[in-house]
C-alpha positions as CSV (number, residue, x, y, z in Angstrom):
1,X,100.9,101.2,82.1
2,X,99.0,104.4,82.3
3,X,100.0,107.3,84.5
4,X,97.8,107.9,87.5
5,X,96.4,111.3,88.3
6,X,96.8,113.3,91.5
7,X,93.9,112.4,94.0
8,X,93.1,109.2,92.1
9,X,92.1,106.4,94.4
10,X,94.0,103.1,93.9
11,X,94.2,99.7,95.5
12,X,97.6,98.3,96.4
13,X,98.4,94.8,95.1
14,X,99.8,92.1,97.4
15,X,103.5,91.5,96.8
16,X,106.2,90.5,99.3
17,X,107.2,94.2,99.5
18,X,103.7,95.6,100.1
19,X,103.1,92.9,102.7
20,X,106.4,93.9,104.4
21,X,105.3,97.6,104.3
22,X,101.9,96.7,105.7
23,X,99.9,98.2,102.8
24,X,98.9,95.1,100.8
25,X,95.3,95.4,99.8
26,X,95.0,98.9,101.1
27,X,93.1,101.7,99.3
28,X,94.8,105.0,99.0
29,X,95.1,108.2,97.0
30,X,97.8,109.4,94.7
31,X,99.6,112.2,96.5
32,X,102.8,112.7,94.4
33,X,104.7,111.1,91.6
34,X,108.2,110.8,90.2
35,X,109.9,109.0,87.4
36,X,112.0,106.0,88.7
37,X,114.6,104.2,86.7
38,X,112.2,101.5,85.3
39,X,108.8,102.9,86.2
40,X,107.0,105.8,87.9
41,X,107.0,105.9,91.7
42,X,103.9,107.3,93.5
43,X,103.4,108.7,96.9
44,X,100.2,107.1,98.0
45,X,98.3,108.4,101.0
46,X,96.9,105.5,103.0
47,X,95.1,106.5,106.1
48,X,97.3,109.3,107.5
49,X,100.6,108.0,106.2
50,X,102.2,108.3,102.8
51,X,104.1,105.3,101.2
52,X,106.2,105.4,98.1
53,X,105.1,102.6,95.7
54,X,105.9,101.6,92.2
55,X,103.3,101.9,89.5
56,X,103.2,98.1,89.0
57,X,101.6,97.5,92.4
58,X,98.8,100.0,92.0
59,X,95.3,99.3,90.5
60,X,92.9,102.2,89.6
61,X,89.5,102.1,91.2
62,X,87.9,104.7,88.9
63,X,87.4,107.1,91.8
64,X,89.0,110.3,93.0
65,X,89.1,111.9,96.4
66,X,88.0,115.5,97.1
67,X,91.2,117.3,97.9
68,X,89.4,119.5,100.4
69,X,88.7,116.4,102.6
70,X,92.5,115.9,103.0
71,X,94.2,119.3,102.6
72,X,93.9,121.5,105.7
73,X,95.0,124.6,103.8
74,X,97.9,125.1,106.2
75,X,101.5,125.3,104.9
76,X,104.9,125.3,106.3
77,X,108.2,126.7,105.2
78,X,111.4,124.6,105.4
79,X,114.9,125.9,105.1
80,X,117.1,123.7,102.9
81,X,120.2,122.5,104.6
82,X,123.4,122.5,102.6
83,X,125.9,119.8,103.1
84,X,129.6,120.2,102.3
85,X,130.9,118.3,99.3
86,X,133.0,115.2,100.1
87,X,136.6,116.1,100.4
88,X,135.9,119.8,100.6
89,X,135.9,121.6,103.9
């Protein structure tokens, strides 16, 4: 399968998992991506929520969104929280 681009519009195929998530048949835009064990996993913006979906359930539409329609230009800063290692206090 080919790798999707950021801001690419995709359709979500109907599978038991996408039905369970309530996104089967939805149209969304690629927001992020990472390499999973067997295939790439994409963060897909559907409406105002982002859902993580495997490449195998996404179909390209040939369209792209204009990022300015979605990005507000605002940003936030988040402090990382450090957790103690197991068995170490």
